[in-house]
DRENNURO-652126 format. One record per residue (C-alpha): residue number from 1; x, y, z; chain. Coordinates in Angstrom, 3 decimals. Layout:
<atom zator="NUM" u="X" v="Y" w="Z" lumlo="A"/>
...
//
This chain:
<atom zator="1" u="-14.008" v="-13.961" w="-5.092" lumlo="A"/>
<atom zator="2" u="-14.021" v="-12.307" w="-8.511" lumlo="A"/>
<atom zator="3" u="-10.798" v="-10.490" w="-9.395" lumlo="A"/>
<atom zator="4" u="-10.682" v="-7.836" w="-12.115" lumlo="A"/>
<atom zator="5" u="-7.246" v="-7.457" w="-13.688" lumlo="A"/>
<atom zator="6" u="-8.031" v="-4.839" w="-16.335" lumlo="A"/>
<atom zator="7" u="-6.188" v="-1.586" w="-15.846" lumlo="A"/>
<atom zator="8" u="-7.901" v="1.795" w="-15.923" lumlo="A"/>
<atom zator="9" u="-8.918" v="3.056" w="-19.355" lumlo="A"/>
<atom zator="10" u="-7.940" v="6.593" w="-18.353" lumlo="A"/>
<atom zator="11" u="-4.740" v="8.140" w="-19.596" lumlo="A"/>
<atom zator="12" u="-1.851" v="8.049" w="-17.143" lumlo="A"/>
<atom zator="13" u="-2.391" v="11.259" w="-15.215" lumlo="A"/>
<atom zator="14" u="-1.030" v="10.687" w="-11.731" lumlo="A"/>
<atom zator="15" u="0.114" v="13.930" w="-10.117" lumlo="A"/>
<atom zator="16" u="2.007" v="13.135" w="-6.913" lumlo="A"/>
<atom zator="17" u="3.135" v="16.182" w="-4.959" lumlo="A"/>
<atom zator="18" u="4.646" v="16.915" w="-1.559" lumlo="A"/>
<atom zator="19" u="3.833" v="19.906" w="0.595" lumlo="A"/>
<atom zator="20" u="5.556" v="21.007" w="3.799" lumlo="A"/>
<atom zator="21" u="4.218" v="22.998" w="6.725" lumlo="A"/>
<atom zator="22" u="5.535" v="24.569" w="9.898" lumlo="A"/>
<atom zator="23" u="2.221" v="24.782" w="11.759" lumlo="A"/>
<atom zator="24" u="-1.385" v="23.617" w="11.696" lumlo="A"/>
<atom zator="25" u="-2.460" v="26.982" w="10.295" lumlo="A"/>
<atom zator="26" u="0.067" v="26.710" w="7.474" lumlo="A"/>
<atom zator="27" u="-1.114" v="23.187" w="6.710" lumlo="A"/>
<atom zator="28" u="-4.742" v="24.344" w="6.465" lumlo="A"/>
<atom zator="29" u="-3.767" v="27.290" w="4.282" lumlo="A"/>
<atom zator="30" u="-2.465" v="24.756" w="1.750" lumlo="A"/>
<atom zator="31" u="-5.243" v="22.184" w="2.136" lumlo="A"/>
<atom zator="32" u="-8.169" v="24.557" w="1.678" lumlo="A"/>
<atom zator="33" u="-7.344" v="25.697" w="-1.903" lumlo="A"/>
<atom zator="34" u="-6.791" v="22.103" w="-3.034" lumlo="A"/>
<atom zator="35" u="-10.143" v="21.011" w="-1.615" lumlo="A"/>
<atom zator="36" u="-11.866" v="24.064" w="-3.128" lumlo="A"/>
<atom zator="37" u="-10.399" v="23.281" w="-6.544" lumlo="A"/>
<atom zator="38" u="-11.813" v="19.739" w="-6.367" lumlo="A"/>
<atom zator="39" u="-15.238" v="21.166" w="-5.460" lumlo="A"/>
<atom zator="40" u="-15.087" v="23.722" w="-8.277" lumlo="A"/>
<atom zator="41" u="-14.193" v="20.990" w="-10.785" lumlo="A"/>
<atom zator="42" u="-17.022" v="18.793" w="-9.418" lumlo="A"/>
<atom zator="43" u="-14.495" v="16.040" w="-8.756" lumlo="A"/>
<atom zator="44" u="-14.392" v="13.487" w="-5.936" lumlo="A"/>
<atom zator="45" u="-12.218" v="14.224" w="-2.913" lumlo="A"/>
<atom zator="46" u="-10.435" v="11.523" w="-0.912" lumlo="A"/>
<atom zator="47" u="-8.705" v="12.267" w="2.375" lumlo="A"/>
<atom zator="48" u="-6.195" v="10.566" w="4.649" lumlo="A"/>
<atom zator="49" u="-6.008" v="13.301" w="7.250" lumlo="A"/>
<atom zator="50" u="-5.801" v="13.250" w="11.008" lumlo="A"/>
<atom zator="51" u="-9.265" v="13.730" w="12.569" lumlo="A"/>
<atom zator="52" u="-8.458" v="17.185" w="13.977" lumlo="A"/>
<atom zator="53" u="-7.148" v="18.334" w="10.597" lumlo="A"/>
<atom zator="54" u="-10.246" v="17.082" w="8.791" lumlo="A"/>
<atom zator="55" u="-12.549" v="18.855" w="11.250" lumlo="A"/>
<atom zator="56" u="-10.614" v="22.107" w="10.807" lumlo="A"/>
<atom zator="57" u="-10.709" v="21.733" w="7.042" lumlo="A"/>
<atom zator="58" u="-14.503" v="21.229" w="7.114" lumlo="A"/>
<atom zator="59" u="-14.869" v="24.339" w="9.277" lumlo="A"/>
<atom zator="60" u="-12.759" v="26.408" w="6.909" lumlo="A"/>
<atom zator="61" u="-14.749" v="25.215" w="3.891" lumlo="A"/>
<atom zator="62" u="-18.053" v="26.091" w="5.612" lumlo="A"/>
<atom zator="63" u="-20.070" v="23.232" w="4.192" lumlo="A"/>
<atom zator="64" u="-18.456" v="23.231" w="0.749" lumlo="A"/>
<atom zator="65" u="-17.091" v="19.682" w="1.026" lumlo="A"/>
<atom zator="66" u="-18.353" v="17.342" w="-1.721" lumlo="A"/>
<atom zator="67" u="-21.449" v="15.234" w="-1.162" lumlo="A"/>
<atom zator="68" u="-20.870" v="11.982" w="0.720" lumlo="A"/>
<atom zator="69" u="-20.793" v="9.906" w="-2.463" lumlo="A"/>
<atom zator="70" u="-17.900" v="12.062" w="-3.670" lumlo="A"/>
<atom zator="71" u="-16.040" v="12.258" w="-0.371" lumlo="A"/>
<atom zator="72" u="-14.015" v="9.207" w="0.625" lumlo="A"/>
<atom zator="73" u="-11.956" v="8.803" w="3.765" lumlo="A"/>
<atom zator="74" u="-9.129" v="6.507" w="2.790" lumlo="A"/>
<atom zator="75" u="-8.124" v="3.791" w="5.211" lumlo="A"/>
<atom zator="76" u="-5.305" v="4.993" w="7.421" lumlo="A"/>
<atom zator="77" u="-2.279" v="2.775" w="8.101" lumlo="A"/>
<atom zator="78" u="-3.069" v="-0.044" w="10.496" lumlo="A"/>
<atom zator="79" u="-0.312" v="-1.798" w="12.437" lumlo="A"/>
<atom zator="80" u="-2.403" v="-4.963" w="12.837" lumlo="A"/>
<atom zator="81" u="-0.967" v="-8.320" w="13.888" lumlo="A"/>
<atom zator="82" u="1.385" v="-8.434" w="10.880" lumlo="A"/>
<atom zator="83" u="2.849" v="-4.954" w="11.444" lumlo="A"/>
<atom zator="84" u="2.159" v="-1.761" w="9.498" lumlo="A"/>
<atom zator="85" u="2.668" v="-2.314" w="5.756" lumlo="A"/>
<atom zator="86" u="3.056" v="0.710" w="3.494" lumlo="A"/>
<atom zator="87" u="2.672" v="-1.607" w="0.498" lumlo="A"/>
<atom zator="88" u="-0.716" v="-2.743" w="1.775" lumlo="A"/>
<atom zator="89" u="-1.858" v="0.851" w="2.341" lumlo="A"/>
<atom zator="90" u="-0.914" v="1.739" w="-1.253" lumlo="A"/>
<atom zator="91" u="-2.708" v="-1.329" w="-2.632" lumlo="A"/>
<atom zator="92" u="-5.885" v="-0.502" w="-0.670" lumlo="A"/>
<atom zator="93" u="-5.861" v="3.122" w="-1.756" lumlo="A"/>
<atom zator="94" u="-5.400" v="2.110" w="-5.383" lumlo="A"/>
<atom zator="95" u="-8.448" v="-0.161" w="-5.150" lumlo="A"/>
<atom zator="96" u="-10.601" v="2.547" w="-3.547" lumlo="A"/>
<atom zator="97" u="-9.448" v="5.343" w="-5.861" lumlo="A"/>
<atom zator="98" u="-9.917" v="3.248" w="-8.980" lumlo="A"/>
<atom zator="99" u="-13.509" v="2.542" w="-7.953" lumlo="A"/>
<atom zator="100" u="-14.106" v="6.220" w="-7.150" lumlo="A"/>
<atom zator="101" u="-12.705" v="7.478" w="-10.451" lumlo="A"/>
<atom zator="102" u="-14.652" v="4.896" w="-12.457" lumlo="A"/>
<atom zator="103" u="-17.910" v="5.662" w="-10.629" lumlo="A"/>
<atom zator="104" u="-17.560" v="9.432" w="-11.110" lumlo="A"/>
<atom zator="105" u="-15.855" v="9.408" w="-14.507" lumlo="A"/>
<atom zator="106" u="-13.530" v="12.125" w="-13.201" lumlo="A"/>
<atom zator="107" u="-10.057" v="12.483" w="-11.680" lumlo="A"/>
<atom zator="108" u="-9.822" v="12.280" w="-7.897" lumlo="A"/>
<atom zator="109" u="-8.092" v="14.763" w="-5.587" lumlo="A"/>
<atom zator="110" u="-6.374" v="13.121" w="-2.600" lumlo="A"/>
<atom zator="111" u="-5.150" v="14.935" w="0.514" lumlo="A"/>
<atom zator="112" u="-2.740" v="12.900" w="2.634" lumlo="A"/>
<atom zator="113" u="-1.138" v="13.884" w="5.951" lumlo="A"/>
<atom zator="114" u="1.870" v="12.450" w="7.751" lumlo="A"/>
<atom zator="115" u="1.083" v="10.747" w="11.077" lumlo="A"/>
<atom zator="116" u="3.964" v="10.417" w="13.532" lumlo="A"/>
<atom zator="117" u="2.519" v="7.220" w="15.021" lumlo="A"/>
<atom zator="118" u="3.791" v="5.286" w="11.995" lumlo="A"/>
<atom zator="119" u="7.310" v="6.735" w="11.879" lumlo="A"/>
<atom zator="120" u="8.815" v="3.609" w="13.407" lumlo="A"/>
<atom zator="121" u="12.467" v="3.628" w="14.395" lumlo="A"/>
<atom zator="122" u="13.663" v="5.811" w="11.524" lumlo="A"/>
<atom zator="123" u="10.731" v="7.089" w="9.418" lumlo="A"/>
<atom zator="124" u="11.269" v="4.730" w="6.507" lumlo="A"/>
<atom zator="125" u="7.583" v="3.730" w="6.532" lumlo="A"/>
<atom zator="126" u="6.767" v="7.017" w="4.775" lumlo="A"/>
<atom zator="127" u="9.525" v="6.602" w="2.194" lumlo="A"/>
<atom zator="128" u="8.129" v="3.190" w="1.295" lumlo="A"/>
<atom zator="129" u="4.532" v="4.469" w="1.232" lumlo="A"/>
<atom zator="130" u="5.284" v="7.292" w="-1.204" lumlo="A"/>
<atom zator="131" u="7.312" v="4.963" w="-3.438" lumlo="A"/>
<atom zator="132" u="4.517" v="2.372" w="-3.357" lumlo="A"/>
<atom zator="133" u="1.900" v="5.019" w="-4.227" lumlo="A"/>
<atom zator="134" u="3.942" v="6.010" w="-7.288" lumlo="A"/>
<atom zator="135" u="3.645" v="2.425" w="-8.532" lumlo="A"/>
<atom zator="136" u="0.125" v="1.532" w="-7.363" lumlo="A"/>
<atom zator="137" u="-1.500" v="4.741" w="-8.669" lumlo="A"/>
<atom zator="138" u="0.583" v="5.129" w="-11.822" lumlo="A"/>
<atom zator="139" u="-2.282" v="4.446" w="-14.244" lumlo="A"/>
<atom zator="140" u="-4.990" v="6.298" w="-12.312" lumlo="A"/>
<atom zator="141" u="-6.339" v="9.850" w="-12.810" lumlo="A"/>
<atom zator="142" u="-5.363" v="10.975" w="-9.302" lumlo="A"/>
<atom zator="143" u="-4.019" v="14.251" w="-7.942" lumlo="A"/>
<atom zator="144" u="-2.474" v="13.390" w="-4.580" lumlo="A"/>
<atom zator="145" u="-0.664" v="15.824" w="-2.312" lumlo="A"/>
<atom zator="146" u="1.172" v="14.462" w="0.729" lumlo="A"/>
<atom zator="147" u="1.835" v="16.895" w="3.569" lumlo="A"/>
<atom zator="148" u="4.811" v="16.626" w="5.904" lumlo="A"/>
<atom zator="149" u="5.992" v="18.767" w="8.817" lumlo="A"/>
<atom zator="150" u="9.105" v="20.823" w="8.127" lumlo="A"/>
<atom zator="151" u="10.701" v="19.433" w="11.300" lumlo="A"/>
<atom zator="152" u="9.741" v="15.747" w="11.655" lumlo="A"/>
<atom zator="153" u="11.357" v="13.488" w="14.221" lumlo="A"/>
<atom zator="154" u="13.410" v="11.690" w="11.524" lumlo="A"/>
<atom zator="155" u="15.340" v="13.356" w="8.694" lumlo="A"/>
<atom zator="156" u="14.562" v="10.274" w="6.574" lumlo="A"/>
<atom zator="157" u="10.956" v="11.484" w="6.299" lumlo="A"/>
<atom zator="158" u="11.971" v="14.689" w="4.527" lumlo="A"/>
<atom zator="159" u="14.669" v="13.000" w="2.451" lumlo="A"/>
<atom zator="160" u="12.221" v="10.321" w="1.326" lumlo="A"/>
<atom zator="161" u="9.539" v="12.875" w="0.480" lumlo="A"/>
<atom zator="162" u="11.952" v="14.837" w="-1.694" lumlo="A"/>
<atom zator="163" u="13.120" v="11.718" w="-3.531" lumlo="A"/>
<atom zator="164" u="9.651" v="10.238" w="-4.100" lumlo="A"/>
<atom zator="165" u="7.498" v="13.152" w="-5.256" lumlo="A"/>
<atom zator="166" u="7.706" v="14.312" w="-8.891" lumlo="A"/>
<atom zator="167" u="6.053" v="17.593" w="-7.849" lumlo="A"/>
<atom zator="168" u="6.441" v="20.029" w="-4.953" lumlo="A"/>
<atom zator="169" u="3.706" v="22.364" w="-3.725" lumlo="A"/>
<atom zator="170" u="5.430" v="25.727" w="-3.300" lumlo="A"/>
<atom zator="171" u="3.612" v="29.032" w="-2.714" lumlo="A"/>
<atom zator="172" u="0.369" v="27.418" w="-3.825" lumlo="A"/>
<atom zator="173" u="1.773" v="26.161" w="-7.141" lumlo="A"/>
<atom zator="174" u="2.904" v="22.724" w="-8.269" lumlo="A"/>
<atom zator="175" u="6.474" v="22.766" w="-9.475" lumlo="A"/>
<atom zator="176" u="8.761" v="20.141" w="-10.937" lumlo="A"/>
<atom zator="177" u="10.968" v="18.450" w="-8.353" lumlo="A"/>
<atom zator="178" u="14.527" v="18.038" w="-9.688" lumlo="A"/>
<atom zator="179" u="15.331" v="15.679" w="-6.817" lumlo="A"/>
<atom zator="180" u="12.724" v="13.086" w="-7.816" lumlo="A"/>
<atom zator="181" u="13.873" v="9.485" w="-8.384" lumlo="A"/>
<atom zator="182" u="12.265" v="6.302" w="-9.691" lumlo="A"/>
<atom zator="183" u="10.384" v="4.642" w="-6.791" lumlo="A"/>
<atom zator="184" u="12.165" v="1.314" w="-7.115" lumlo="A"/>
<atom zator="185" u="15.535" v="3.058" w="-7.194" lumlo="A"/>
<atom zator="186" u="14.573" v="4.904" w="-4.007" lumlo="A"/>
<atom zator="187" u="13.868" v="1.658" w="-2.157" lumlo="A"/>
<atom zator="188" u="16.853" v="-0.152" w="-3.632" lumlo="A"/>
<atom zator="189" u="19.100" v="2.556" w="-2.208" lumlo="A"/>
<atom zator="190" u="17.193" v="2.758" w="1.081" lumlo="A"/>
<atom zator="191" u="15.299" v="-0.508" w="1.722" lumlo="A"/>
<atom zator="192" u="12.292" v="-0.354" w="3.998" lumlo="A"/>
<atom zator="193" u="12.638" v="-1.758" w="7.491" lumlo="A"/>
<atom zator="194" u="11.528" v="-5.339" w="8.054" lumlo="A"/>
<atom zator="195" u="8.226" v="-5.850" w="9.941" lumlo="A"/>
<atom zator="196" u="8.206" v="-6.856" w="13.632" lumlo="A"/>
<atom zator="197" u="9.522" v="-10.290" w="14.532" lumlo="A"/>
<atom zator="198" u="6.947" v="-12.981" w="15.263" lumlo="A"/>
<atom zator="199" u="7.228" v="-15.772" w="17.807" lumlo="A"/>
<atom zator="200" u="7.704" v="-19.477" w="17.006" lumlo="A"/>
<atom zator="201" u="5.175" v="-20.585" w="14.358" lumlo="A"/>
<atom zator="202" u="2.452" v="-23.159" w="14.905" lumlo="A"/>
<atom zator="203" u="3.393" v="-24.840" w="11.612" lumlo="A"/>
<atom zator="204" u="6.705" v="-24.821" w="9.741" lumlo="A"/>
<atom zator="205" u="7.147" v="-26.565" w="6.420" lumlo="A"/>
<atom zator="206" u="9.963" v="-26.671" w="3.869" lumlo="A"/>
<atom zator="207" u="8.724" v="-27.193" w="0.314" lumlo="A"/>
<atom zator="208" u="9.767" v="-27.354" w="-3.330" lumlo="A"/>
<atom zator="209" u="7.794" v="-26.880" w="-6.542" lumlo="A"/>
<atom zator="210" u="6.745" v="-30.538" w="-6.279" lumlo="A"/>
<atom zator="211" u="5.294" v="-29.984" w="-2.808" lumlo="A"/>
<atom zator="212" u="2.966" v="-27.027" w="-3.369" lumlo="A"/>
<atom zator="213" u="0.038" v="-29.329" w="-2.640" lumlo="A"/>
<atom zator="214" u="1.461" v="-29.725" w="0.877" lumlo="A"/>
<atom zator="215" u="1.479" v="-25.938" w="1.264" lumlo="A"/>
<atom zator="216" u="-2.181" v="-25.760" w="0.276" lumlo="A"/>
<atom zator="217" u="-3.075" v="-28.624" w="2.616" lumlo="A"/>
<atom zator="218" u="-1.208" v="-26.988" w="5.534" lumlo="A"/>
<atom zator="219" u="-2.973" v="-23.657" w="5.034" lumlo="A"/>
<atom zator="220" u="-6.401" v="-25.260" w="4.713" lumlo="A"/>
<atom zator="221" u="-5.720" v="-27.269" w="7.866" lumlo="A"/>
<atom zator="222" u="-4.673" v="-24.168" w="9.795" lumlo="A"/>
<atom zator="223" u="-7.944" v="-22.437" w="8.836" lumlo="A"/>
<atom zator="224" u="-10.188" v="-25.394" w="9.663" lumlo="A"/>
<atom zator="225" u="-12.574" v="-24.807" w="12.555" lumlo="A"/>
<atom zator="226" u="-11.614" v="-21.154" w="12.998" lumlo="A"/>
<atom zator="227" u="-14.726" v="-19.438" w="11.662" lumlo="A"/>
<atom zator="228" u="-13.685" v="-19.007" w="8.027" lumlo="A"/>
<atom zator="229" u="-16.386" v="-19.350" w="5.368" lumlo="A"/>
<atom zator="230" u="-15.579" v="-21.906" w="2.657" lumlo="A"/>
<atom zator="231" u="-15.147" v="-19.227" w="-0.017" lumlo="A"/>
<atom zator="232" u="-12.798" v="-17.286" w="2.256" lumlo="A"/>
<atom zator="233" u="-10.713" v="-20.433" w="2.842" lumlo="A"/>
<atom zator="234" u="-10.436" v="-20.955" w="-0.913" lumlo="A"/>
<atom zator="235" u="-9.321" v="-17.349" w="-1.425" lumlo="A"/>
<atom zator="236" u="-6.608" v="-17.584" w="1.253" lumlo="A"/>
<atom zator="237" u="-5.332" v="-20.940" w="-0.003" lumlo="A"/>
<atom zator="238" u="-5.132" v="-19.460" w="-3.510" lumlo="A"/>
<atom zator="239" u="-3.263" v="-16.375" w="-2.244" lumlo="A"/>
<atom zator="240" u="-0.673" v="-18.386" w="-0.307" lumlo="A"/>
<atom zator="241" u="-0.269" v="-20.800" w="-3.219" lumlo="A"/>
<atom zator="242" u="0.486" v="-17.883" w="-5.571" lumlo="A"/>
<atom zator="243" u="3.161" v="-16.524" w="-3.218" lumlo="A"/>
<atom zator="244" u="4.636" v="-19.987" w="-2.606" lumlo="A"/>
<atom zator="245" u="4.781" v="-20.675" w="-6.339" lumlo="A"/>
<atom zator="246" u="6.648" v="-17.411" w="-6.887" lumlo="A"/>
<atom zator="247" u="9.137" v="-18.347" w="-4.175" lumlo="A"/>
<atom zator="248" u="10.194" v="-21.645" w="-5.757" lumlo="A"/>
<atom zator="249" u="9.961" v="-20.419" w="-9.367" lumlo="A"/>
<atom zator="250" u="11.788" v="-17.108" w="-8.997" lumlo="A"/>
<atom zator="251" u="13.604" v="-17.448" w="-5.672" lumlo="A"/>
<atom zator="252" u="15.261" v="-20.749" w="-4.785" lumlo="A"/>
<atom zator="253" u="14.282" v="-24.390" w="-5.439" lumlo="A"/>
<atom zator="254" u="13.328" v="-24.801" w="-1.803" lumlo="A"/>
<atom zator="255" u="11.413" v="-22.328" w="0.385" lumlo="A"/>
<atom zator="256" u="9.878" v="-22.335" w="3.849" lumlo="A"/>
<atom zator="257" u="6.289" v="-21.823" w="4.996" lumlo="A"/>
<atom zator="258" u="5.479" v="-20.649" w="8.545" lumlo="A"/>
<atom zator="259" u="1.940" v="-20.329" w="9.913" lumlo="A"/>
<atom zator="260" u="0.545" v="-18.666" w="13.023" lumlo="A"/>
<atom zator="261" u="-3.115" v="-18.873" w="14.070" lumlo="A"/>
<atom zator="262" u="-5.050" v="-17.102" w="16.795" lumlo="A"/>
<atom zator="263" u="-7.674" v="-14.463" w="17.468" lumlo="A"/>
<atom zator="264" u="-6.081" v="-12.275" w="14.790" lumlo="A"/>
<atom zator="265" u="-6.753" v="-14.849" w="12.076" lumlo="A"/>
<atom zator="266" u="-4.015" v="-16.446" w="9.987" lumlo="A"/>
<atom zator="267" u="-0.485" v="-15.100" w="9.714" lumlo="A"/>
<atom zator="268" u="1.665" v="-16.701" w="7.061" lumlo="A"/>
<atom zator="269" u="5.274" v="-16.127" w="6.090" lumlo="A"/>
<atom zator="270" u="7.061" v="-17.545" w="3.062" lumlo="A"/>
<atom zator="271" u="10.846" v="-17.267" w="2.951" lumlo="A"/>
<atom zator="272" u="13.306" v="-18.156" w="0.204" lumlo="A"/>
<atom zator="273" u="17.014" v="-17.473" w="-0.250" lumlo="A"/>
<atom zator="274" u="16.611" v="-15.657" w="-3.568" lumlo="A"/>
<atom zator="275" u="17.240" v="-12.022" w="-4.509" lumlo="A"/>
<atom zator="276" u="14.302" v="-9.610" w="-4.577" lumlo="A"/>
<atom zator="277" u="14.523" v="-7.871" w="-7.948" lumlo="A"/>
<atom zator="278" u="11.467" v="-5.649" w="-7.493" lumlo="A"/>
<atom zator="279" u="11.007" v="-4.100" w="-4.024" lumlo="A"/>
<atom zator="280" u="7.358" v="-3.294" w="-4.852" lumlo="A"/>
<atom zator="281" u="5.876" v="-6.374" w="-6.553" lumlo="A"/>
<atom zator="282" u="2.202" v="-6.849" w="-7.308" lumlo="A"/>
<atom zator="283" u="1.069" v="-3.246" w="-6.855" lumlo="A"/>
<atom zator="284" u="-0.236" v="-2.709" w="-10.390" lumlo="A"/>
<atom zator="285" u="-3.067" v="-4.668" w="-11.955" lumlo="A"/>
<atom zator="286" u="-1.589" v="-6.766" w="-14.784" lumlo="A"/>
<atom zator="287" u="-2.880" v="-6.227" w="-18.291" lumlo="A"/>
<atom zator="288" u="-5.112" v="-9.077" w="-19.577" lumlo="A"/>
<atom zator="289" u="-2.590" v="-9.695" w="-22.382" lumlo="A"/>
<atom zator="290" u="0.240" v="-10.310" w="-19.912" lumlo="A"/>
<atom zator="291" u="0.456" v="-14.078" w="-19.361" lumlo="A"/>
<atom zator="292" u="2.561" v="-13.856" w="-16.187" lumlo="A"/>
<atom zator="293" u="3.208" v="-11.547" w="-13.255" lumlo="A"/>
<atom zator="294" u="-0.224" v="-11.886" w="-11.637" lumlo="A"/>
<atom zator="295" u="0.561" v="-13.982" w="-8.567" lumlo="A"/>
<atom zator="296" u="1.475" v="-11.357" w="-5.975" lumlo="A"/>
<atom zator="297" u="-1.136" v="-8.911" w="-7.298" lumlo="A"/>
<atom zator="298" u="-3.864" v="-11.531" w="-6.950" lumlo="A"/>
<atom zator="299" u="-2.668" v="-12.411" w="-3.440" lumlo="A"/>
<atom zator="300" u="-2.768" v="-8.737" w="-2.424" lumlo="A"/>
<atom zator="301" u="-6.432" v="-8.540" w="-3.434" lumlo="A"/>
<atom zator="302" u="-7.361" v="-11.606" w="-1.401" lumlo="A"/>
<atom zator="303" u="-5.560" v="-10.839" w="1.863" lumlo="A"/>
<atom zator="304" u="-5.945" v="-8.211" w="4.566" lumlo="A"/>
<atom zator="305" u="-2.225" v="-7.470" w="4.371" lumlo="A"/>
<atom zator="306" u="0.676" v="-8.636" w="2.207" lumlo="A"/>
<atom zator="307" u="4.183" v="-7.308" w="2.756" lumlo="A"/>
<atom zator="308" u="7.361" v="-8.164" w="0.843" lumlo="A"/>
<atom zator="309" u="10.885" v="-7.406" w="2.011" lumlo="A"/>
<atom zator="310" u="14.444" v="-8.644" w="1.595" lumlo="A"/>
<atom zator="311" u="17.541" v="-8.990" w="3.749" lumlo="A"/>
<atom zator="312" u="20.855" v="-10.860" w="3.676" lumlo="A"/>
<atom zator="313" u="18.987" v="-14.172" w="4.121" lumlo="A"/>
<atom zator="314" u="16.780" v="-13.732" w="1.068" lumlo="A"/>
<atom zator="315" u="13.229" v="-12.668" w="0.199" lumlo="A"/>
<atom zator="316" u="10.274" v="-12.795" w="2.574" lumlo="A"/>
<atom zator="317" u="6.507" v="-12.381" w="2.214" lumlo="A"/>
<atom zator="318" u="4.191" v="-11.944" w="5.203" lumlo="A"/>
<atom zator="319" u="0.442" v="-12.403" w="4.766" lumlo="A"/>
<atom zator="320" u="-2.405" v="-11.684" w="7.163" lumlo="A"/>
<atom zator="321" u="-5.881" v="-13.021" w="6.459" lumlo="A"/>
<atom zator="322" u="-8.741" v="-12.581" w="8.941" lumlo="A"/>
<atom zator="323" u="-12.017" v="-14.546" w="8.713" lumlo="A"/>
//
């Protein structure tokens, strides 16, 4: 698989705003002008809206939505076998929006809507998603507005939205948000919840920097005979090797590999006892002149999901890779 590490040539123009609504009608009243502005500027429009909202928006615009090549429906969060990962959603959106902006040569307007199904136990999924978007989209010409209900189930959703968005949509105008914080500071103060626990692994291996070849051999063995094309096997082995190398170089001298296989594909977890310094690693494409810092970014491009978190036991990375 070819991986492009060059960042966007566009100036840094990310506009990340939050809007709040008390009803479906109020939500549409805010969505319609934003979509119309994208149409008037002849710019691409990307949406992450609930199906009913998108249908209502199309009705209100009366056929004025951009042509299909300029209208992208971003991939919604997917719980999947590894659990819903806000980091993975942000990484996927960055990939799609970069391609859309390059193809059109114009900024992209993004309309995003909160979905209660991903609130989890306390709503921290949305805090992590907005923080991750601030990092993943930082060098892209994107105008993204995230809409939240005024009365969500969890107060954390509103608190996180107010901390993460540099701009607030108020009375149809974007205004500076004095409550905005750096995304990494937001997650350092309020770490995201860990993903769901998995059962006993099929393979468990402790390794050091001198045993990375054993990690690669274990992963290749777990994939053997399970319908993976040779190139796909090579990509997954590379991704896990990058994460494992990070663990023993930047975490602790010894780390642990756990593997699960089944109909879902491969699940892999790498655990070390080190401290996670960056709660959102590998979300920005490294510059070609940067000799290091590529490992997690490369692994994110090669896997279906990659999620990093920390707790009192150390740092953990969970990877999902389907055939």
